[in-house]
C-alpha positions in Angstrom: 44.1 -10.4 78.5 43.5 -14.2 79.1 44.6 -15.4 75.6 42.8 -18.7 76.2 40.9 -18.6 72.8 43.9 -17.9 70.5 46.2 -20.3 72.4 43.6 -23.1 72.1 43.2 -22.4 68.3 47.0 -22.6 68.1 47.0 -26.0 69.7 44.3 -27.3 67.4 46.1 -26.0 64.3 49.2 -27.9 65.4 47.0 -31.1 65.5 45.2 -31.0 62.2 48.1 -29.5 60.3 50.2 -32.6 61.1 48.8 -35.2 58.8 50.4 -38.3 60.4 49.4 -37.2 63.9 45.9 -36.2 62.8 45.1 -39.4 60.9 46.6 -41.8 63.4 44.7 -40.0 66.2 41.4 -40.4 64.3 42.1 -44.1 63.3 43.3 -45.3 66.7 39.7 -45.6 68.2 38.7 -47.8 65.2 41.4 -50.3 66.0 40.6 -50.2 69.7 37.0 -51.2 69.1 37.4 -53.4 66.0 40.3 -55.5 67.3 40.0 -55.6 71.0 36.2 -55.8 71.1 36.0 -58.6 68.5 38.9 -60.6 69.9 37.5 -60.7 73.5 33.8 -61.1 72.8 33.0 -63.7 75.5 29.4 -64.0 74.4 30.6 -66.1 71.5 31.8 -68.8 73.9 29.4 -68.3 76.9 25.9 -67.5 75.6 24.7 -66.7 79.1 27.4 -64.0 79.6 25.1 -61.3 78.4 22.8 -61.5 81.4 25.3 -63.0 84.0 28.3 -60.7 83.4 27.6 -58.0 80.8 24.6 -56.4 82.4 22.2 -57.3 79.5 24.5 -56.0 76.7 23.8 -58.1 73.6 27.6 -58.5 72.9 31.0 -57.5 74.3 31.5 -54.6 71.9 28.2 -53.0 73.1 29.5 -53.5 76.7 32.9 -52.0 76.2 32.1 -49.0 74.0 31.7 -46.8 77.0 35.0 -48.1 78.4 36.9 -47.6 75.1 35.5 -44.1 74.8 36.8 -43.4 78.3 40.2 -44.9 77.6 40.5 -42.9 74.4 39.9 -39.8 76.4 42.3 -40.9 79.0 45.2 -41.7 76.7 44.8 -38.5 74.7 44.5 -36.3 77.8 47.6 -37.8 79.4 49.8 -36.2 76.7 48.4 -32.7 77.2 51.2 -31.9 79.5 53.9 -32.8 77.0 53.0 -29.7 74.9 54.0 -27.6 77.9 57.4 -29.1 78.0 57.7 -28.8 74.2 56.9 -25.1 74.4 59.4 -24.6 77.2 62.2 -26.5 75.4 61.6 -25.1 71.9 61.1 -21.4 72.8 57.4 -20.5 72.5 56.9 -20.4 76.3 59.3 -17.5 76.6 57.3 -15.5 74.0 54.0 -16.4 75.8 55.4 -15.2 79.2 56.5 -11.8 77.7 53.0 -11.2 76.2 50.0 -9.8 78.2 48.3 -13.2 78.7 47.7 -15.1 81.9 50.0 -18.1 82.7 47.0 -20.2 83.5 45.7 -19.7 79.9 48.8 -21.3 78.5 48.1 -24.5 80.4 44.3 -24.4 80.2 44.6 -24.1 76.4 46.4 -27.4 76.3 43.7 -29.0 78.4 40.8 -27.5 76.3 42.4 -28.5 73.0 43.0 -32.1 74.2 39.4 -32.3 75.1 38.2 -31.0 71.7 40.5 -33.5 69.9 38.8 -36.3 71.7 35.3 -35.6 70.4 35.9 -36.5 66.7 37.7 -39.6 67.9 34.7 -40.5 69.9 32.3 -40.0 67.0 34.5 -42.2 64.8 34.6 -44.9 67.4 30.8 -45.0 67.8 30.3 -45.1 64.0 32.9 -47.9 63.7 31.3 -49.9 66.5 28.0 -49.6 64.7 29.4 -50.8 61.3 31.6 -53.8 62.3 30.0 -57.2 62.3 28.3 -58.1 65.6 29.1 -54.6 66.8 27.3 -51.9 68.8 23.6 -52.4 69.2 21.2 -50.0 70.9 18.6 -52.7 71.7 16.5 -50.3 73.8 16.9 -47.2 71.6 19.0 -44.1 72.2 17.9 -40.6 73.1 19.5 -37.1 73.0 19.9 -37.3 76.8 21.8 -40.5 76.4 24.1 -38.7 74.0 24.6 -35.8 76.4 25.6 -38.3 79.1 28.3 -39.7 76.8 29.7 -36.3 75.8 29.7 -35.1 79.5 31.5 -38.2 80.7 34.2 -38.0 77.9 34.7 -34.2 78.5 35.1 -34.6 82.2 37.4 -37.6 82.1 39.6 -35.6 79.7 39.6 -32.5 81.9 40.5 -34.7 84.9 43.5 -36.4 83.4 44.8 -33.6 81.2 44.8 -31.4 84.4 46.7 -34.0 86.4 49.4 -34.4 83.8 49.6 -30.7 83.1 50.3 -30.1 86.8 53.1 -32.7 86.6 54.5 -31.1 83.5 54.5 -27.6 84.9 57.7 -28.3 86.9 59.4 -30.6 84.4 61.8 -29.9 81.6 62.7 -33.5 80.7 60.3 -35.1 78.2 61.4 -38.6 79.1 60.3 -38.1 82.7 56.6 -37.4 81.8 56.6 -40.2 79.2 57.8 -42.5 82.0 55.0 -41.4 84.3 52.4 -41.9 81.6 53.7 -45.4 80.8 53.7 -46.2 84.5 50.1 -45.2 85.3 48.1 -45.8 82.1 47.8 -49.6 82.3 46.9 -49.6 86.1 44.2 -47.0 85.4 42.9 -49.2 82.6 42.9 -52.6 84.2 42.0 -51.4 87.7 38.7 -50.1 86.4 35.4 -51.4 84.9 36.3 -50.0 81.4 36.9 -53.4 79.8 35.7 -55.9 82.3 32.6 -56.4 84.5 33.1 -56.4 88.3 32.1 -60.1 88.4 35.0 -60.9 86.1 37.6 -59.3 88.4 39.2 -60.4 91.7 37.2 -59.1 94.6 40.0 -56.9 95.9 40.6 -55.5 92.5 36.9 -54.8 92.0 36.8 -53.0 95.3 39.6 -50.7 94.3 38.1 -50.1 90.8 34.9 -48.7 92.1 36.8 -45.6 93.3 38.5 -45.1 89.9 37.1 -42.2 87.9 37.7 -44.3 84.8 35.1 -46.7 86.1 32.6 -43.9 86.8 32.9 -42.6 83.2 32.7 -46.1 81.6 29.8 -47.2 83.8 27.8 -44.0 83.2 28.1 -44.4 79.4 27.6 -48.1 79.5 24.3 -47.8 81.5 22.7 -45.4 79.0 24.0 -47.4 76.0 22.6 -50.7 77.2 19.4 -49.5 78.7 18.4 -46.6 76.4 14.8 -45.7 76.7 14.2 -48.3 79.5 16.3 -46.4 82.0 14.8 -46.5 85.5 14.8 -43.7 88.1 17.4 -45.6 90.1 19.6 -46.0 87.1 19.4 -42.3 86.3 20.3 -41.6 90.0 23.3 -43.8 89.7 24.4 -42.2 86.5 23.9 -38.8 88.1 26.2 -39.8 91.0 28.9 -41.0 88.6 28.8 -37.8 86.6 28.6 -35.7 89.7 31.8 -37.3 91.0 33.5 -36.7 87.7 32.3 -33.0 87.7 33.6 -32.4 91.2 37.0 -33.9 90.4 37.2 -32.0 87.0 36.4 -28.6 88.5 38.8 -29.1 91.5 41.7 -30.2 89.3 41.1 -27.4 86.7 41.2 -24.8 89.5 44.3 -26.4 91.0 46.0 -26.4 87.6 45.2 -22.7 87.0 46.5 -21.8 90.5 49.7 -23.7 90.1 50.3 -22.4 86.6 50.0 -18.8 87.8 52.4 -19.5 90.7 54.9 -21.9 89.2 55.4 -21.0 85.5 58.4 -18.7 85.3 60.3 -19.7 82.2 
């Protein structure tokens, strides 16, 4: 028996049955977009920024929505591994290992539940961005295909980073260790990417590094469809396909690696 379904449901119940964790998790995206997006809207000070720096986005919030969606997925996914340590320290892991379920299902359920938790956060973020003054604007319309691109990018970035931190957590027993790693890498992943800032606003060496960051691929894929909508050209769709393809390859490779290491390494 794999046990993936019941274990995923268990993780989701732990989430929505904790009122503080549930509500703060849903409200966090609103503060991201409302405060950060409004405070750093450079189009208020440089009217030409829309065309020169922001790729035609009518305002900064429209430009960074894809980046904030990506960062929301990144930060939520990073803590998927902590549940592995909690289960090991508090006892459930022993019960899981004595039952007829695969060890990989224990870890993959954390990854899948983290991804599912991100989707309502993403929806709240988009609605908030539409409602706040001078917020998100789909100046060229928005299609179902555009929506699928956004969902795909969010899901894959979640798979990538929840897998990475689950691999790290598999061999850890100290909660402080994984929190230290999360705090060490989250800001570099954010600022060495195109999530919040256009390449033209970054130092050249930093921009060169950021182009290989999967956070940049996710943010740019979503940003392209949000800004261009129904006016997307063939070359733009090709570029979006390349970004999503890179994310898909990483996601599949890391999920397979996570499953393999879980079967091999989880013993207690």
